[in-house]
Structures are given as C-alpha cells and as structure tokens.
N, C-alpha and C positions, 0 to 999 in steps of 0.2 A: 504492499498500501504506500502511494506517495505519501510522504512527509511535509507539514507546515502546510498541509490543503486542508480550505475549509468547505464543509459542504452545507447550504442554504436554502430555504426552500426562497423565488423569487416574487415580486409581486408586480403586479400589470406596471404599474409606474418606473419599477428601475429597468425591467425589459426596453432598451432601446438600442439603436444602432451601434449607440459612443461604448456601450457593453460587449462590443466583441473586437474593439479595436486592436488587441492583445493575442484574438483567438485565430488560430490557422489550422483554414478547413484542409489545407492542402492534404492530396494524396496521390502517390504515382501509382495506378494499377496497372497490374501486367497483365493477370488471370484473375478471369472470371467462372461462376458456375450458371451454365444454362442449364433447361431442361429442354432437351431433343428426344421425341417421341418418347416421351414419358420419364425419361432417364436423367438424373442428375450428370453430369459432365461437366470440371473445366476443358473452358477453352482459353488460349493465348489471343488474349485482346488488350490490347493497352492503350490507354488515356491518364490526363492527368484530370483529377477531379480538383475544383477550388470553385469558392462561390462568389461571383461578382458583386456588385452592390446594387442592381437591382436582388440579386434572389438572399443579402443580407438583409434588406427591407424585406421582403416579403415574410422573409425567418420571423420578424421582430414581429409583426402583424400578428403571424400562426399564435406564437408563444404568447403575445399580448392574448389573443381568442381562449386559447391554454386556460391561461390564469383567470380569467374575465369568467369565463365559463364553468369554474368549481373544477377544475384537471389541476396538477400537479407541474411547474415546472422550479426545477431543480440547479442549481448552479455549485461545481466545484470552481473555489479561489485560490490562487496561490499572490500571497502581497499584494490580494486587492486586484488581483487579474484575474477575468473569468478564463480557466484553462479545460471545461467541462462542461457541459449540462447535456438535462434529459428529462423530457415532458413527457405525461400522462393524461390522456383524455379523457373525462371524465364521463362519456358518451357509450354508454356497452352497445356491442358490436355481435354479431352472428343472430342466427336464428332463435339461438336461445337466449341472448343478449349474456352472454358468458364472457365475454373479453371483452377486456379495458385494452385502449390501444396504447403502445408506447411510440407515439409519435414522432420522438427524436431520442439518441443519443450522441451526443458526440464526444470528443476530446481534441484539444488542439493537438498539434504536426509535434511541439517540441513537450509535449507530455505523457504522449503515450508509452506505453508497454510499462506503467506506472501504476497500475491498480483501479486509477479513477472511472474507467468506464464500469468497473467490477464495480465500484460502489456506488456509481449511481445506479446499476443495475438494480443491485440490491436496494437501493431504497427505493425507488420504482415498484419493484414487486413486492415490499411492504407496505407502500400504500393503496395498491390494487386489492391485495387482499385485506385491507384493513377496509375499503368500500365494496366489499365481498364480490370483486368477481372471482371468478375461478380460473380463468385463464386472461396471460397476459399475450396478446397480438405483435407482434411485430414484422413491420415490412422493410427486410434490409437490405444494403447494398447488397451486390453478388460476387463482391470481389472475395476471393479465397482469404485472406487476410479479417475479414469482418464478419463470414461464415465462420470461421474456424473460432474468434472470440463468441462468438453467440452459440455454436455446439460446445465449447467448455463449459457454457454455463449451463448446458440442458437443456437448450432452446431443441426442438425436431418442426419438421413441415408443420406446415398449420392443417389440420386435418377439415377446415374451412375456409375456403378463401373468402376473404372483403375485395370483391368487384371495384370497390372504388380505389383502394389501393393497386391494385395489378392493373386499370387502366391508366392511373398516375403515372406508375413505375413500371413498365411492363418485364422489367428485367432483376428488378428486387426478387427475394425470395421471398415466401411467404410463411414465416414462423408463427410458433407460439411457445410458452411457456406455463405449463404445468402449477397453477399457487398453492 
C-alpha cells in the first residue's frame, strides 16, 4: 500500500477540472483482450490512452453528477494532489437490480503499482455492499494490464451485460465482482 496517501470522499463542489492538475492519465497500451467468436483472446493492439481537456471536462461533469445523485466519489491524495479516484453510481443496474456500477477507477501514471487502485476498489466494494448491492458492475478497459488488475481482485466476466456500457465502450470487458 502506498505511504502517505490520504483517501477521502469528494463533495460535488470539490470536483473541478483543477482537481486533476497533477493527475496523469497516460497509458501506453500494447495488448488488449478481445472477444472473438465467443472466446477471449489477447491481440497486439497499440495506442496511447490519454485524456484531452474536453475529456477531463466531461469527467468532471460525470463525477459531479455521481456525487449529486447520491453515489460515491472517492479520491486518493498525496501531498494534497489527486493521485487516484473511484466512483460508484447509486442507481442499481441489471434485470434484478443487483448491481451497482463502478463507473470509474483510475490511478495517476506516476503512482501505479503502489496499491492505490486496490484500496480504492476495496472502498468502492464496501460502499456498494452497504447500499445492499449484491454485485459491483465494471465496464473495464480491455488492456492486458487493466484486466490483470481486476482479475487479481476476483472480478469475473459479468453474467449480465449492461447494454448502455457496451454501446458506449464496445471494446471494454464487462466484469462483475460478487460482494
């Protein structure tokens, strides 16, 4: 676990574009999981994943909405700088309304591999369980590294796919975590 990291819930007013000044989204992707003919396969797919100013603005609006509608937005701070965040929506998903949506979990490039993502995931699962969800739904980046992170935590392919997530991010892997 990363030392000198403070985890705290963010209020809607705190969620601004300036909050992300020291946050580095950058990820060089070289291999991704793809479902081909019903089977998961690793493919050599190279690209840089980084957020533009417009994407940060959209993220801020999404996180503000999560907070405003009773969801969780949790930040991880080092020296008062945001180094990771997770959000969970309050509106249940699925045909039996048993899922809550882990709508984001990101760690700044300079802090990856230090346990911050694992702590944020744990906080998210605890919060979702307190809201009486049975499962956490995760539409996760298909990069090999991201999938390895979620698999180590015990996530598996979702029994029920959320079509809105699939339509928005068709290459994401739809996962779930049993609470």
